[in-house]
C-alpha positions in Angstrom: 121.7 81.1 148.6 119.0 78.9 148.9 116.5 79.6 145.7 119.3 80.9 143.8 119.8 80.1 140.4 123.5 80.4 139.1 123.6 82.7 135.9 127.0 83.9 134.0 130.1 83.4 135.0 133.2 85.5 134.1 137.0 86.1 135.0 138.5 89.3 136.0 142.1 89.7 134.9 144.8 92.8 136.0 146.9 91.8 133.1 148.4 88.3 132.6 147.1 88.2 136.4 143.6 86.5 137.2 142.1 87.9 140.3 139.1 86.2 140.7 136.5 84.4 138.9 133.1 85.6 139.4 129.3 84.5 139.3 125.7 86.2 139.5 123.3 83.7 140.9 119.1 85.2 141.0 115.8 83.4 141.4 115.2 82.7 138.0 118.6 82.7 136.7 118.5 85.6 134.7 119.3 89.4 135.5 116.4 92.5 135.6 118.3 96.2 136.7 114.6 97.2 137.1 114.0 93.9 139.7 114.0 94.3 142.9 114.3 90.0 143.7 117.5 88.6 145.2 120.6 88.4 143.8 123.8 87.1 144.8 127.4 88.1 143.8 129.6 84.9 144.1 133.5 85.6 143.7 135.9 82.7 144.0 139.4 83.9 144.8 142.5 83.1 141.9 144.7 85.3 144.4 145.5 85.9 147.8 144.9 89.6 149.3 144.6 91.4 152.4 141.2 93.1 153.3 142.5 95.9 153.1 143.3 96.2 149.7 139.7 94.6 148.9 138.6 97.2 150.4 140.5 99.9 148.6 139.6 98.4 145.0 135.9 98.6 146.7 136.7 102.8 147.7 138.7 103.3 143.3 135.4 101.6 142.6 132.9 103.6 143.9 134.8 107.0 143.2 134.5 106.0 139.1 130.9 105.4 139.3 131.0 108.7 140.4 130.0 108.0 144.5 131.1 111.4 146.1 134.1 110.9 149.1 131.5 112.5 151.7 129.2 109.3 150.6 132.0 107.0 150.6 133.7 108.8 154.1 129.7 107.5 156.0 130.0 103.8 153.9 133.4 103.2 155.4 132.7 102.5 159.0 130.1 100.1 158.0 132.2 98.2 155.8 135.5 98.2 158.1 135.5 94.9 158.4 133.1 92.5 156.6 136.4 90.9 154.5 138.7 88.7 156.3 141.9 88.4 154.6 141.2 86.2 151.1 143.7 82.8 149.9 143.7 81.0 147.0 140.4 79.5 146.1 138.6 81.0 148.9 135.0 82.8 148.3 132.8 86.0 149.0 129.5 85.9 148.3 127.5 89.1 148.5 123.2 88.7 149.1 121.0 92.0 148.4 117.9 91.4 149.2 115.3 93.4 151.1 118.1 96.2 150.4 119.8 94.8 152.8 123.4 93.3 151.6 125.5 90.1 153.4 128.4 88.7 153.0 129.5 85.1 153.8 133.3 83.9 153.6 133.6 80.7 152.7 137.2 79.2 153.4 138.6 76.8 150.1 137.9 74.0 152.3 135.2 74.9 154.6 131.1 75.7 154.8 130.3 79.7 154.1 129.6 82.0 157.2 128.0 85.3 157.6 131.5 87.9 157.5 129.1 91.5 157.5 125.7 93.1 157.1 125.4 95.7 154.9 122.0 97.9 156.6 121.6 100.8 154.7 120.1 100.6 151.5 121.9 103.1 149.6 125.5 101.5 150.5 123.7 98.0 149.5 123.4 99.0 146.3 126.1 100.3 145.5 128.8 97.7 146.1 126.2 95.9 143.5 127.1 98.7 141.5 131.0 97.8 141.3 129.9 94.7 138.8 125.9 95.4 137.5 125.8 99.2 137.0 126.0 100.1 133.2 129.0 102.2 134.7 130.8 100.4 136.0 134.7 100.0 135.3 134.0 96.6 133.9 131.8 96.9 131.2 132.1 93.4 129.2 132.3 91.7 133.2 129.0 93.2 133.5 127.6 91.9 130.5 128.5 88.7 131.4 127.5 88.2 134.3 124.2 89.7 133.3 124.8 86.9 130.3 124.1 89.9 127.3 126.5 90.4 124.1 129.0 92.5 123.9 126.8 95.8 122.0 
């Protein structure tokens, strides 16, 4: 994440539970959806969540965004195993650069280490779309991450 400035930060809530804190980092601290500049999504978990639940939530979000069942099925082998179970205070960091996505896992008291790579460009972009697409299930989170006010 060297060279990526901290952008906006936002919490994600499910009812009365805060699931994670998230932030978006870009080279200049600003997000431009027309740019192919690198970006990083940094997610700090406030709860314990197992890897299977993270993958299930990812699939749910892709379905919401309109990706076909076939696309998702094609992507699942590449996604399986890219995350460990996470505990409160752990971070997952997703870096998208040159149409390749890389996941880093950082335990609460440890250093980040590479946990998986997405080499399929459409998949790499689809993962970041969960937060950054105008069609996201969480539009207020998206606006906070990209530094825009609700319209």
